[in-house]
N, C-alpha and C positions, 0 to 999 in steps of 0.2 A: 414090692410095688410094680416089677414089672410083671409079675403072676396075674396082678390086679389087671393090668391095662391090658394084658393077652384076654384073660377072661371076658372083658366088655368089648373086645373087638368080637371075638369067639362070638358073644350073644347077640351083639346087631348084626351080624353077619346072616344069624339064624332065625332071623326077620326076614320077612317080606320085602320088597323092593321097596313100597311104598311107605313101609314103617321104616326103612331105612333111610328115606329120602325125610320124612317126619323128623328123625332122631339127626340127621344133619343140619338140617334147618335149624332146629332148636340148640344143637349146641354151637352153632354158627352166632346164632344169636345171642347166646348166653355170653360165647368168650367176647364177641364185639363189644359188648355192654360190660364187661368186664376189665377190657383195655381203655374203651373212654373213662370209665370212673377212676382206674388208677392214674391216667394221664392228669386229671384233672384236680385228684389228690397231690399229687406232684409238683403239679403247677404252682400248687395254693402255697405250698411249703416251700417254695423255693425262689430268691431274687429273678425279676422279670430279665435282667443283664447277663445273669447265669449262663453259661455256654451249653448246659445240659438244659436249662431252661428253654432256651431257644432251637434246640433238637425236638424235644416234646413237644413246644408250640405248633414247630411245623409239620412233624411228621405224625403226630397222633391223628391227625384225621386220614392220612393213607394208610394206616397201620388198621385203623378202624374199619375201614373198608374194606379192605385187603381180606381180612377176615370173612368177609361176609362173601366176597367174590369168590374166597376159597371155599367156601360153603355151597356157591353156585356151581363153580366148576365141579364138584365132587358131585352132586347132584346130576348135571349131565352125563357125567360118567356112568354112575349107577342105573341111569334111564335109558342111555343108546339111544335117542331116538330116531328113525331112519333119517336119512339124508340130510337133516338136520345137525346132525352132531357134532360134524365139525365147524361147522359152522357157527355154533354154540360154543363150542370150545375157543376155535380163533376169538370170536365177539369179547367173550370174559377174558382172555389172555389180554387182548389188545388195549380192554379198561382199564388192566391192570397195569401195562406199560403208561396208558397215558397218565394214570393216576400217578404213579410213583415220577413219572417222568418231572409232572408239574411240581410235585413236593421238593423233590432235590434241586430245583431250577429255583422254587420259591426259599430254600435254605442258605444256597449259595449269595442269593440276591439278600437276604437277611445277615449273612456273613458279612460281605462288602459296607452294605449299609453301616454296620457296627465298625467296622474296620476305618470307613471314611469319617466316621463322626471323631473316634481315636486318633488319627491320622488324616487331615483332609489333605485330598490330592486331587480337587477340583474336576479334572474331566476323566481322570484316570478310572477313578471307580465305576463311573458309569460304562465307561470301555469295557472293563474286566468281567462286568455284569452281562454285555453285550454278547462276550466272548462264551462267557459261560451258559447264554443260554442257546447261542448257536450250536454248541458243543453237545447239549442235551437234548436239543430237538434232533441233530443228526446221528446221535447213539438212537433213541428213541426210533426216530424213523427206519432206519438199520435192522431193529428188533421188529417191527410191528411187518415190515416185508417179510422177513423170517418165520413169523408168526402164521402169515396166511401163504407161506410157502411159494413166493415169487423168488425166482433166479435174481441173484443180486450180482451176478458176473456181469454182462453187459453194463449195467450202472455203472460199479468199481471201474470197468476199463475207460467209461466216458467221463468218469470222474476225475480220473487218473489224467488224463489228457487236458482238459479243462481247469485242473488244479494246475499242470504246468505253464499252460499259456496264462493263467492268470499271476503264475509266481514269476515269468519273468517281464510281466507287465508290471509288475506294481512291485518290483525289490526292494526298490527304494522306500516306498513307502511301509512296508514289512519291516523293513530292518531300522526304518526310525520307532516304528510301532513296539517292535521287540526291545528295542534302546530304552525305549519309554518305559516298559513293562522292568526291566534291569534295574534301572536309576529307581525307581518305586519301590522295588525288592529289596536295595541295597540301602535305602534313605540315602541317597547319595547329597540331596539337598531338598529346602520344600520351599513353598513361596514366602518371602519375608527374611531368605538367607542372603548376605552377602557372601558374592562367591567371585573368582578371579580364574578367569580361563588359560588355557595354553596358549591361545591368541594374545594376552595381554589385556582382552577387554574385561573390564572388572564391574559389578555392581551387583543391583538387588533382584532376587528371581521374583516376578509378580506374576507368570504363569506357566503352568506345566500342562500341553496339551496332548492329544494323540501323536501328533507328528513333531512337534518342536517345543524349546523350552525359550522363553523371552524374558530379557534381562534389560531394566530401567537402569543406564550408566548414570555417572555422576554430572555427565553432560545433558542429563533427560533427553538423552536418545536409546529408543527402544532398539536392541538387540535379538534378533530371531537365529535360533542355533537348531539344526536339526537334532533331534535326541541320539540317533546313530552315531554321530558326529563326539558328543559328550557323552559316550558311552564307551567311546575306544581313546581319549585323549585325555589328559590331567586336569581334575576340576579341584582347587581350594577351595572349600569353604570356611570363611573367617568367622562366621556366627556358630561353628560347633565344636566343639563341645560347649564351649562358652560365646556368648556374643562378645566378650571384650577381648582384646588383644594386646600385644605388646608394640610398643613402635620404638624403633632406634634411630638416635640423630646422631652419627658419627661428626666428630669435631675437633681438629688439630691445631697444637698451638706450638709457639716456637719455643725451641729447647734453651734451658735456663730457667725455665717459669718452674717454680715451687708446685709439684703435682700436688700436694694437700691442699692450696689454695684454690687451685683452680678445681678440683674436686668439691669444696664450699661453695663455689661459685655456681657450678651446674648441678647442685642440689639444689639450691634456692632457688634455680632458673625452673626446674622441673615443679617445685612443690607450690611455685606462684602459679602455674599454668592451671587453670580453672578444669579443663577438659582431663586433666591429667589426674587419675584414681590415685585415692591415700592407700587402697589395699587393691589389692595387692603391693607391696611398698615397691618405691623408684630404686633404679641401681645406677652408680655411675662407672665404669669399669675403664682401667689404661689398659688398652688393648694391647699397642706395641711401641715400638721405637720407630717410625716412620722416617725415610729418605730426607723430609723436609722438615717433619715436626713430629711433635708427640702428639699421638693417636688416642683418642678418649674416645668413648662410647655412652651416649646419655640413653637409659631405656626405663621407661614408663608406659602403663597399661591405659588404655583408653576404653571409654564405655563401649564403643561401635567403631569396625571398620570407616564408615561414612566421615568418621570426624577427625581421621587422620592428620589430613592435609591440612585443617585448619589449626590443628594442636601442632604440628611441625612446624609451619610461619610460624607464631607465635612464638616457640621456643628457640625457632631460631632468633628471631628479633631479640629476644631478651637475652641468649646468651652473647649475641655480637656487641650489645649494647655495655652489658656487665665487663666484658672482656677491655672492650675501650676505656670505660671507667677506670679499670683497673690497671690499663697501660700495658695489656698482655697482647700481643699480635698473633694474625691470625696468618702463617705463612703460607705461601702459594710456592709450589715444585718450582725449582729452579736446577740446571746445569750450568758447571763454569769448564769452557774447554779452554788450556793453555798449549800456544805453539809457537816455536820460533821461525826466522826468515833466514837470509844468507848470511847476514850480518850478526847473526847467533843473538839478536834482539829478540824480547819476548814479548809479549803482551796477551792479555786476558780480556774475552767478551762474554759476559753473564746472558744466558738465553733463557727467557721465561717459559716454560714449556705446560704452563697451565693449558688444560683443555679448553678446546674454542666456546663447550657449551659450557663452561664454570666461569668463563670471563666476564 
């Protein structure tokens, strides 16, 4: 095969210049046609959503035209026209750069559009598309200047100084933009998720933009948090990996109470609440012997974090009513101090040390 190729090249070189030009043009046209036919055959046998199909769909046109441009460049090299040689070569290479820049930009746009369909992120995908376009344009502009032998040193110096000025002036905006990209890549949360921030704010994510994330709280208040802040603090996503979550309700009962009976009452209270899911199953745990009470914990799963306050309210009411019906007290913390006076008489005082916010 190598010997055949060498023989073909030597035979072409033995021809006159114009005949060599004719051979190059015919070969370029035949190869370009073969590329187009092969691409269409491939696309007809593959799914439109296949990754390779997207690549062939976008890049087969630049590849087809690149073969023709390569033929034109070779013709210019063979003819070497006086005065116009450099111009024609630079023009051919410029068209080639622009052609592939267009194809790569379009390919990136198709991938981002596909990603946005499978994982909607509202404003992030268009922002990434614009950033991708700006990068491709900058690279293509640098290559075009290089093709035309234009010195880039003064432009690079000016661009560096200008970049430093812009960086200082827009450092917060850049930090928020980078933070938004990081949140998107890490898939920390998405619109519709219920999140709890380190500041204590919690609510449903309703928008993820270039600069910030907007959360709608249970009080119907919109909280806007910069993406840079969210990227550097703890964010609890209570909607991932499952939308349901476990609710814990601590209850203390007086010493001397039968734990078995208390457990039955608590299970009845959990099973009677409509917001508590039957699967995963509910649990009642005897946690510890507290200072003033036997400490139990009721555990049940709710379909969504937004139902927690309502479910907790209903369970607490039902537990309180059932314990009263059974004659079981819920004690409050107490401390007893014993002291004597000079007459060696003793008296005792009992102080209620229930926290003020629990009275």
